[in-house]
Every structure is written in structure tokens, then in C-alpha cells.
PANU-959659 format. One line per field, with one value per residue (C-alpha): residue in one letter; z, x, y. Coordinates in nm, 4 decimals. Each point is the difference from the previous one (the first is absolute). Example, Ala and Ser with C-alpha at 12.3 -4.5 7.8 and 13.67 -1.06 7.14 Angstrom:
BEGIN
residu	A:S
Z	0.7800:-0.0660
X	1.2300:0.1370
Y	-0.4500:0.3440
END
This chain:
BEGIN
residu	X:X:X:X:X:X:X:X:X:X:X:X:X:X:X:X:X:X:X:X:X:X:X:X:X:X:X:X:X:X:X:X:X:X:X:X:X:X:X:X:X:X:X:X:X:X:X:X:X:X:X:X:X:X:X:X:X:X:X:X:X:X:X:X:X:X:X:X:X:X:X:X:X:X:X:X:X:X:X:X:X:X:X:X:X:X:X:X:X:X:X:X:X:X:X:X:X:X:X:X:X:X:X:X:X:X:X:X:X:X:X:X:X:X:X:X:X:X:X:X:X:X:X:X:X:X:X:X:X:X:X:X:X:X:X:X:X:X:X:X:X:X:X:X:X:X:X:X:X:X:X:X:X:X:X:X:X:X:X:X:X:X:X:X:X:X:X:X:X:X:X:X:X:X:X:X:X:X:X:X:X:X:X:X:X:X:X:X:X:X:X:X:X:X:X:X:X:X:X:X:X:X:X:X:X:X:X:X:X:X:X:X:X:X:X:X:X:X:X:X:X:X:X:X:X:X:X:X:X:X:X:X:X:X:X:X:X:X:X:X:X:X:X:X:X:X:X:X:X:X:X:X:X:X:X:X:X:X:X:X:X:X:X:X:X:X:X:X:X:X:X:X:X:X:X:X:X:X:X:X:X:X:X:X:X:X:X:X:X:X:X:X:X:X:X:X:X:X:X:X:X:X:X:X:X:X:X:X:X:X:X:X:X:X:X:X:X:X:X:X:X:X:X:X:X:X:X:X:X:X:X:X:X:X:X:X:X:X:X:X:X:X:X:X:X:X:X:X:X:X:X:X:X:X:X:X:X:X:X:X:X:X:X:X:X:X:X:X:X:X:X:X:X:X:X:X:X:X:X:X:X:X:X:X:X:X:X:X:X:X:X:X:X:X:X:X:X:X:X:X:X:X:X:X:X:X:X:X:X:X:X:X:X:X:X:X:X:X:X:X:X:X:X:X:X:X:X:X:X:X:X:X:X:X:X:X:X:X:X:X:X:X:X:X:X:X:X:X:X:X:X:X:X:X:X:X:X:X
Z	10.4243:-0.2528:-0.3321:-0.0846:0.3256:0.0201:-0.3487:-0.0107:0.2671:-0.2039:-0.2252:-0.0476:0.3037:-0.0487:0.2403:0.1253:0.1694:0.1867:0.0575:0.3721:0.2450:0.1307:0.3648:0.2254:0.0288:-0.3769:-0.0589:-0.2757:-0.3109:-0.3521:-0.0048:0.3334:-0.1325:-0.3104:0.2200:0.2244:-0.3039:-0.1849:0.0854:-0.1232:-0.3307:-0.0503:0.0833:-0.2144:0.0695:0.3033:0.0918:0.1351:0.2161:0.0674:0.2666:0.2422:0.0879:-0.3584:-0.1079:0.1368:-0.2157:-0.2735:-0.2173:0.0258:0.2920:-0.0135:0.0343:0.3139:-0.1822:-0.3324:0.1611:0.2930:0.2445:0.3546:0.2768:0.1705:-0.3263:-0.0850:0.3449:-0.1303:-0.1878:0.3169:0.1835:-0.2688:-0.0902:0.0402:-0.2459:0.1152:-0.3025:0.0369:-0.0537:0.0004:-0.0880:-0.3182:-0.0891:0.0479:-0.1981:-0.2910:0.0070:-0.0122:-0.2741:-0.2132:0.0208:0.2526:0.2233:0.2565:0.1338:0.1105:0.1902:0.1095:0.3773:-0.0019:-0.2995:-0.0181:0.1754:0.3177:0.0721:0.1341:-0.0915:0.3049:0.3756:0.0526:0.3506:-0.1230:-0.1352:0.0285:-0.3723:-0.0662:-0.1061:0.3512:0.0950:-0.2844:-0.0065:-0.1401:0.2990:-0.1113:-0.1316:-0.3796:-0.0496:0.2109:-0.1541:-0.3506:0.0806:0.1451:-0.2974:-0.2504:0.1705:0.0104:-0.3801:-0.0434:-0.0704:0.1407:0.1895:-0.0575:0.1650:-0.1503:0.2467:-0.0852:0.1131:-0.0588:0.2573:-0.0464:0.3329:0.2432:0.1928:-0.0247:-0.3698:-0.1203:-0.2696:-0.3459:-0.3622:0.0034:0.3101:-0.0772:0.3190:-0.0340:-0.0173:-0.3541:0.1068:0.0747:0.2946:0.1550:-0.0599:0.1792:0.2959:0.0219:-0.0015:0.3175:0.1893:-0.1860:0.0860:-0.2573:0.2710:0.1559:-0.3366:-0.0789:0.3247:-0.0808:-0.3266:0.1750:0.2675:-0.2605:-0.2155:0.3074:0.0552:-0.3606:-0.0047:0.3331:0.0325:-0.3419:-0.0691:-0.2865:-0.2295:-0.3363:-0.1688:0.1381:-0.2321:0.1565:-0.1851:-0.0753:0.0069:-0.1835:0.0905:-0.0779:0.1070:0.1874:-0.0282:0.2072:-0.0556:0.1823:0.2804:0.0758:0.0404:0.1554:-0.2716:0.1147:0.3461:-0.1483:-0.2209:0.2881:0.2007:-0.2861:-0.0346:0.3735:0.0283:-0.3342:-0.1801:-0.2844:-0.0919:-0.3447:0.0047:-0.2840:-0.1014:0.1028:0.3294:-0.1773:0.0313:-0.3726:0.0455:0.1808:-0.1126:0.3251:0.0768:-0.2366:-0.1598:-0.3156:-0.2104:-0.0528:-0.3347:0.0505:-0.2639:-0.2907:-0.1674:-0.0221:-0.3521:0.1253:0.3197:0.2342:0.0782:0.2563:-0.1111:-0.2913:0.2231:-0.0152:0.3268:0.1417:-0.0878:0.0621:-0.1894:0.1891:-0.2206:0.0376:-0.1583:-0.0598:0.0449:0.3794:0.2866:0.2446:-0.0908:-0.2498:-0.0802:-0.3070:-0.1580:-0.3331:-0.1526:0.0957:-0.1749:-0.1739:0.1035:-0.3172:0.0878:0.3493:-0.1277:-0.2496:0.2771:0.2137:-0.2901:-0.1015:0.3586:0.0352:-0.3481:0.1361:0.3220:0.2283:0.2389:-0.0372:0.3067:-0.1220:0.2107:0.1221:0.1846:0.2153:0.0723:0.3368:0.0787:-0.0508:-0.3432:-0.3288:-0.2452:-0.3074:-0.2353:0.2119:0.0329:-0.3765:-0.0540:0.2742:-0.1599:-0.3368:0.1503:0.1679:-0.3317:-0.1676:0.2905:0.0524:-0.3393:-0.0354:0.3410:-0.1066:-0.2265:0.2975:0.3183:0.0087:-0.3259:-0.1033:-0.3077:-0.2801:-0.0935:-0.2137:-0.3025:-0.0315:-0.1623:0.0213:-0.3250:-0.0613:0.2283:0.2459:0.3446:0.1241:0.3549:0.1052:0.2878:0.0530:0.2322:-0.2376:-0.3135:-0.1483:-0.2141:-0.0202:-0.3102:0.0745:-0.3257:0.0199:-0.3614:-0.1441:-0.3384:-0.2938:-0.0196:0.1421:0.2430:-0.0420:0.3034:-0.0298:0.2419:0.0556:-0.2540:0.1213:0.3376:-0.0380:0.1025:0.0085:-0.0332:0.1198:0.0698:0.3739:0.0403:-0.1153:-0.0432:-0.3696:-0.2144:-0.2188:-0.2851:-0.0999:-0.2399:0.0281:-0.3279:-0.2378:-0.3104:-0.3112:-0.0411:-0.3090:-0.0772:0.2681:0.2530:0.1971:0.0161:0.3363:0.1151:0.1541:0.3696:-0.0111:0.1499:-0.1840:0.2019:-0.1964:0.1599:-0.0238:-0.2001:0.2785:0.2983:0.3393:0.1960:0.2780:0.0637:-0.0973:-0.1521:0.1226:-0.1753:0.2304:-0.1541:0.1715:-0.0552:-0.0016
X	8.7240:0.2611:0.0185:0.3642:0.1130:-0.2445:-0.0556:0.3396:-0.1230:-0.2925:-0.0109:0.3778:0.1216:0.1031:-0.2550:0.0302:-0.3046:0.2132:0.3108:-0.0608:-0.1334:-0.3439:-0.0113:-0.1942:-0.2858:-0.0620:-0.2412:-0.2308:-0.0327:-0.0317:-0.3704:-0.0556:0.1719:-0.2180:-0.3086:0.1223:0.0544:-0.3182:-0.1917:0.2924:0.0446:-0.3758:-0.0387:0.2912:-0.0434:0.1228:0.0327:0.3348:-0.0015:0.3222:-0.0564:0.2300:0.1725:0.1289:-0.3498:0.0712:0.3025:-0.1956:0.3001:0.0619:-0.0044:0.3817:0.0238:0.2140:0.2513:-0.0187:0.0647:0.2103:-0.2242:0.1436:-0.2149:-0.0530:-0.1280:-0.2186:-0.1584:-0.2129:-0.2155:-0.0645:-0.0937:-0.2565:-0.1480:-0.3770:-0.2145:-0.3224:-0.2030:0.0934:-0.3072:0.0951:-0.3557:0.0245:0.3360:-0.1359:-0.3140:0.2015:0.2251:-0.2931:-0.1795:0.3163:0.0168:0.2789:-0.0322:0.2691:0.1807:0.3650:0.1019:0.3422:0.0025:0.3594:0.2048:0.3754:-0.0264:-0.0909:-0.3275:-0.2676:-0.3677:-0.1183:0.0242:0.3108:0.1441:0.3574:0.0626:-0.1370:0.0502:-0.3619:-0.3274:-0.1448:0.2729:-0.0869:-0.2641:-0.2422:0.0550:-0.1958:0.0863:-0.0423:0.0255:-0.2811:-0.2834:0.1192:0.0264:-0.3507:-0.1369:0.1564:-0.1488:-0.3405:0.0230:0.0978:0.3662:0.2917:0.2695:0.3748:0.2847:0.3197:0.2891:0.3383:0.3069:0.1872:-0.0312:0.1805:-0.1259:0.0857:0.3230:0.1241:-0.0632:0.3599:0.1157:0.0415:-0.0050:-0.3800:-0.0131:-0.0572:0.1766:0.3064:0.3445:0.1312:0.3430:0.0036:0.2352:-0.2203:-0.3009:0.1678:0.0876:-0.3580:-0.1340:0.1929:-0.2823:-0.2681:-0.1075:-0.1941:-0.0946:-0.2138:-0.1532:-0.0719:-0.1926:-0.1825:-0.1244:-0.1207:-0.1773:-0.1741:-0.0981:-0.1481:-0.2147:-0.1167:-0.0813:-0.1835:-0.1875:-0.1632:-0.1851:0.0683:0.2794:-0.0071:0.3150:0.3274:0.2260:0.3473:0.2233:0.2942:0.3398:0.3095:0.2790:0.3655:0.2738:-0.1449:-0.3508:-0.2335:-0.1302:-0.1905:0.2556:-0.0152:-0.3776:-0.0107:-0.2516:-0.0497:-0.0927:-0.2412:-0.1674:-0.0246:-0.1821:-0.2429:-0.0690:-0.0608:-0.2348:-0.1835:0.0910:-0.2427:0.1743:0.1620:0.3532:0.2040:0.3577:0.1851:0.1518:0.3008:-0.1196:-0.0007:0.2501:-0.2657:-0.3217:-0.1790:0.1043:-0.2459:-0.3384:0.0114:0.2406:-0.0447:0.0973:-0.0265:-0.0858:0.0553:-0.1986:0.1620:0.0130:-0.1475:-0.1121:0.3050:0.1662:0.2434:0.2041:-0.2388:-0.3089:-0.2622:-0.0340:-0.2671:0.0721:-0.1363:0.1162:-0.0196:-0.0677:-0.0839:-0.2518:0.2913:0.3764:0.0123:-0.1631:-0.0620:-0.2053:0.1979:-0.1776:0.2064:0.0459:-0.1811:0.0857:-0.3363:-0.1209:-0.3367:-0.2959:0.0500:0.3632:-0.0993:-0.2739:0.2415:0.2593:-0.2502:-0.1030:0.3576:0.0947:-0.2822:0.0691:0.3418:-0.1355:0.0785:-0.1500:0.0057:0.0607:-0.0828:0.1071:-0.1756:0.1941:-0.2394:0.0589:0.1117:-0.3624:-0.1063:-0.1629:0.0551:0.0765:-0.2127:0.2351:-0.0200:-0.3781:-0.0380:0.1903:-0.1831:-0.3294:0.1232:0.1034:-0.3398:-0.1828:0.2019:0.0015:-0.3749:-0.0520:0.3120:0.1108:-0.0876:0.3044:0.2255:-0.1186:0.0751:0.1911:0.3522:0.2097:-0.1824:0.0954:0.3134:-0.1672:-0.2353:0.1717:-0.1237:-0.0481:0.2131:-0.0760:-0.1852:0.0560:-0.1596:-0.1026:-0.1592:-0.2163:0.0741:-0.2994:-0.2646:0.1927:-0.0438:0.2564:0.0176:0.1292:0.1039:0.0120:0.2415:-0.0521:-0.3436:0.0346:-0.2351:-0.2524:0.1896:0.2512:0.1740:0.0893:0.1965:-0.0111:-0.3763:-0.1085:-0.3208:0.0340:-0.2017:-0.3648:-0.1069:0.1485:-0.1205:0.1159:0.0516:-0.1155:-0.3582:-0.0222:-0.0827:0.0720:0.3086:-0.0497:0.2849:0.0904:0.2506:-0.0142:0.2927:-0.0930:0.1737:-0.0729:-0.0694:0.0110:-0.2665:0.0696:0.3191:0.1594:-0.0195:0.2810:-0.0291:-0.0826:-0.0736:-0.3067:-0.1107:-0.1981:-0.2317:0.0253:-0.2233:0.1575:-0.0441:0.2313:-0.1730:0.0249:0.2260:0.3730:0.0837:-0.2759:-0.0118:-0.1475:-0.1029:0.0510:-0.1889:0.1791:-0.1381
Y	8.2082:0.1039:-0.1776:0.0634:-0.1562:-0.2845:-0.1329:-0.1669:-0.2360:-0.1159:-0.3028:0.0018:-0.1921:-0.3663:-0.1371:-0.3536:-0.1439:-0.2526:0.2116:0.0268:-0.2540:0.0793:0.1077:-0.2333:0.2498:-0.0020:-0.2863:0.1254:-0.2170:0.1338:-0.0895:0.1760:0.3115:0.0027:-0.0267:0.2834:0.2214:-0.0985:0.3195:0.2110:-0.1813:0.0317:0.3699:0.1250:0.3739:0.1937:0.3665:0.1181:0.3151:0.1907:0.2634:0.1749:0.3247:0.0199:0.1008:0.3508:0.0850:-0.1814:-0.0729:-0.3761:-0.2437:-0.0102:0.3781:-0.0227:-0.2201:0.1855:0.3370:-0.1259:0.1863:0.0029:-0.1474:0.3367:0.1515:-0.3001:0.0379:0.2890:-0.2484:-0.1986:0.3195:0.0917:-0.3381:0.0374:-0.2010:0.1654:-0.1169:-0.3671:-0.2167:-0.3699:-0.1019:0.2077:-0.1556:-0.3500:0.0747:0.1398:-0.3046:-0.2396:0.1934:0.0009:-0.3786:-0.0447:-0.3040:0.0783:0.3055:0.0181:0.3155:0.1231:-0.0254:0.1303:0.1094:0.0551:0.3367:-0.1929:0.1815:-0.2371:0.0327:-0.1925:0.0498:-0.2079:-0.0198:-0.0203:0.3508:0.3514:0.0478:-0.0883:0.1543:0.0101:0.2480:0.2379:0.2728:-0.2586:-0.2239:-0.3086:-0.3451:-0.0106:-0.3750:-0.1429:0.2049:-0.0870:-0.3706:0.0077:0.1949:-0.2399:-0.3035:0.1716:0.0359:-0.3646:0.0759:-0.1939:0.1881:0.0049:0.1901:0.1343:0.0280:0.1508:-0.1899:0.3248:0.2789:0.3315:0.1340:-0.2787:0.0784:-0.3609:-0.0578:-0.0018:0.2366:-0.1518:0.1107:0.0416:0.2198:0.3702:0.1128:-0.2235:0.1655:-0.0126:-0.1180:-0.3775:0.0426:0.2676:-0.2198:-0.2879:0.2221:0.1269:-0.3559:-0.0826:0.1709:-0.1980:-0.3529:-0.2030:-0.2501:0.2711:0.0852:-0.3641:-0.0316:0.3236:-0.1491:-0.3154:0.2014:0.2124:-0.2978:-0.1641:0.3095:0.0103:-0.3706:-0.0100:0.3315:0.0400:-0.3230:-0.2354:0.1203:-0.1715:0.1299:0.1314:0.1985:0.0276:0.2476:-0.0447:-0.1779:0.1229:-0.2450:0.0434:0.2352:0.2963:-0.1429:-0.2142:-0.3525:-0.2695:-0.0383:0.3722:-0.0171:-0.3478:-0.0729:-0.3572:0.1280:0.2547:-0.2583:-0.2480:0.2669:0.0578:-0.3720:-0.0307:0.2979:-0.0167:-0.3230:0.0713:0.3301:0.0211:0.1479:0.1494:-0.0822:0.3166:-0.1136:-0.1493:-0.3600:-0.0708:-0.2825:-0.2047:-0.1603:0.0843:0.3600:0.1697:-0.0577:0.2134:0.2063:0.3722:0.1583:0.3766:0.2593:-0.2377:-0.2747:-0.3456:-0.1377:-0.3253:-0.1732:0.0168:-0.3306:-0.1351:-0.3015:-0.0368:-0.0059:0.2732:0.1894:0.2337:0.3616:0.3455:0.3056:0.3283:0.3002:0.3682:0.2335:0.2368:-0.0203:0.0113:-0.1858:0.2815:0.3072:0.2098:0.3242:0.0949:-0.3431:-0.0271:-0.3372:-0.1454:-0.3134:0.0204:-0.2126:-0.2022:-0.0696:-0.1119:-0.2300:-0.1564:-0.0392:-0.1903:-0.2222:-0.0772:-0.0847:-0.2511:-0.1389:-0.1030:-0.1495:0.2940:0.2536:0.3785:0.2185:0.3508:0.2967:0.3143:0.2720:0.2069:0.3683:0.1343:0.0892:-0.3585:0.0148:-0.1783:0.2809:0.0670:-0.1851:-0.3133:0.0259:0.0343:-0.3238:-0.1830:0.1008:-0.1262:-0.3316:-0.0203:0.0425:-0.2737:-0.2454:0.0298:-0.1626:-0.2135:-0.1282:-0.3563:0.0105:0.0855:-0.1717:-0.3695:0.0235:-0.0853:-0.0673:-0.1805:-0.3579:0.0016:-0.1590:0.3001:0.2952:0.3579:0.1924:0.3082:0.2959:-0.2221:-0.1474:-0.3202:-0.0862:-0.3272:-0.1151:-0.3718:-0.0463:0.1352:-0.1028:0.3446:0.1730:0.3790:0.1735:0.3605:0.1933:0.2940:0.1110:-0.0705:-0.1753:0.0047:-0.2827:-0.2963:-0.1472:-0.3357:-0.2106:-0.3212:-0.2913:-0.0022:-0.2621:-0.1714:0.1743:0.3211:-0.0182:0.3648:0.3503:0.3390:0.3513:0.0222:0.3599:-0.0676:-0.3813:0.0403:-0.3020:-0.0230:-0.2443:-0.2282:-0.2750:-0.2812:-0.1886:0.0176:0.1952:0.1253:0.3681:0.2046:0.3725:0.0716:-0.2760:-0.0647:-0.3423:-0.1765:-0.2274:-0.3447:0.0337:0.3733:0.1596:0.3125:0.2512:0.2294:0.3427:0.3045:0.2786:0.2514:-0.0421:-0.0317:0.3243:-0.1289:0.0444:-0.3569:-0.2175:-0.3584:-0.3027:-0.2827:-0.3437:-0.2809:-0.3286:-0.3508
END
């Protein structure tokens, strides 16, 4: 993951849902797709885990690229990788307690190091001092905690001898002519087959895989796009092996309506529900606790628990999912800063998860008051008012005339009184407008990161 290189791909491409004929193997209808994705649009909250050799230098997952570290020097991290404190059951438990519903882990990042016992390279965890598959025990632990399992797989591979040099390769010669000469010895056909062989392993040896995050295309001169990856061939393999699996939009198939399931804004919040040709599409924003994805010991721009809670609320208020990242240490632990935030999320979600799971953007005719976000559960017909700044005495909501049956604080189920009649105020009473609902609030703010008022509609 790298925001400055990826974000240009997001929400800016002129997608056309009918720009390319569907292949014969693509038969899914819109209704069938919605059914396949129903669990995902319900659960809303996933944990991302970025883990690899880069956890040893501990200064960004792109450290090899940032510092142009030669392969022979980078090898020292492979030789010393030994996550002896890795406890997948603990990871899964922490994820569940913090309110996550699914976990997506990097099986291979751009450095090319594989966290499972693949048969197609020796650049894998089972050849390190640790010597054991990291993926299977985590997948099993997640399922035991009731979490769904997703895999991240990098299309980019700086280690593979047949991944051709390009502008995003840390070991590429700077001179274009020298780069072209060096690529004569590299064959992308071999690398394309390597990706298919590895995907087949991941999708056949580890049980049901619910989400696949393929990362990432960068088409254009001296880049790589869908033809370089044979993205159609990769997606066809996924649909054959695990047809239920939800796949992101980073394989360069944005010009089709069938080559992706959701869009992926990274490290920014869309201003509104993303659309393609004027139609709202499923979306999942991937975000970090800090400024990097992999473990970064000396990185201090960590978001507060409050910021993370608000980020989750805002995402759901715009109909999206949040994939929130943890970067474990080289010994296999979540560091104290990550644990502190997970515990904070756990406290808030324990009391307020009803305003997240099963929820989406509120009906357009209902407008949130200032400093508030609305989420809505269409099945239960409950509206959730998330109050970022606690006001004095009252909140006005428009668009709820004759629709509100009952109101309560979600953290303790205590009643919130309200009135709906239009009244002319005086020097001690505020004027209410036609169609407004006025909630009468306690003066003291509830002692939670973001108070939520549950509005039960008729």
C-alpha cells in the first residue's frame, strides 16, 4: 500500500459499466451480486493486517523502495525473521472484541515475501528461522472467533526474477535504456503463471475466503495494467475456485462492470457515497492507525480513539465499509499503541455496534443536525444520530414529521424526550419549525467517545 501512488486510481476514472463485453463465464446478475455481498455490506468493519519482512527494519512497508535497498542487503531481514511471540488466537480475539467482523491479511506484499508455505518460491516463511505457515493458524483462529477471512495479495513483486523492472521497482536501473536491457532476461509470462499458481494455493488450501484484496495496477508508460497481470484470467480463477469471494477494483479492470466488486479509497474520506456513471457502488476505505501500513517504530502521527470512532461512523453514514489496519511487530505482537486503540474501539462498539452493523446512509429527506452523522438500519427502521459535539438542551432534526415513535441514548437505553408540534417560542422557549423533531437532551454529555441517540421510527 502506498497512498501517493494509489489514490489517483480511486474514484477518478471514467468508469463505464458497459464499456466492455462480458466474457462468457460472467453470468452473475445485479441481484445475485447484491446477495453475494450482503454479509459484507451488513458487517461494515474489517481489520487489515500488514505483516512481512519490513517489520524488522520497522520504518515503513515500502522501506526497500524508499531506501533503494539491494536484494542482497534486504536478505538480512529474511535471515532474521522469527515472530516467536505470534499468537493468532490472541489477534483474532482482539479483532472480535474491538468490533471487527472480518480480517484481511497480507499473504504477500510488494517485497515478494510469502507468509504461507507456497510451493512456488523459497522466499517464504517456512524457509525462515520461524519455519511455520503463518496464514493457516490465523484463518482458523478468525473462524473460531466468528470472523470472516480475507487475503491481500500483491500483484507487484520486487523479489521475483521475472517481474519486469518498471518505475515502481526499487532495484530497477535508473536509465530507461539500461532498464530495457535488463528486462530482456525477465519474462512476465512466467510471473503471470506464478501469480495464478499462488492464488490457486491460497484459494484451495485455506478454506472459505470471503474477500480478496489485489494490490495494485498502475497503467501507462513504464507501468503495469490489467494486460500485464492477465487480470481477467486471475479473476476467472477466483470465480471458479471461490465464486462467493468479494474482489476489489485494483487489478486495472475499472473499465468493466464485472471485473471488480467494490472501490477502494485509501487514506482519505470520500465527500459522499462514491458513484460510477451516477450509480452508487459498494466501497471500502482502507485506513491506518498511523501513517504507515507495516510496523513503524518511530512513526508518531497516530490517530486517537475518537478520530477512529468518528472515521467508522462517517464511513457507514455514506454507505461504506472501513478496513482499519494493524501492523504487527517482527516478534508477532500488536504494539502498545495499537492495543490502546483496539481497546478504545472495543469500549465504544460494545455499546454502539447497533449503529454500525446493518446500517447505511440515512434517507435523503432526513438531514443530520450540525456536528452529527446519521446512520440508518432499513431492516429495523432505526435511525442513529451520532453527536460529535454535545449541544445544550436540544437537537433539531428535519424530515421526521409523524415518523418518530421513540428515542433513547444507545449507551444505556435511557429515554430521550422529544416534541414535534410547531410552536412559537418566547424568551425561554425556542421556536420549532414545521416538520422538525426537537430532542430534549440531558445537560451532561454521556461518558463515551461519541454519544449515539437511537431513533425508532414508525
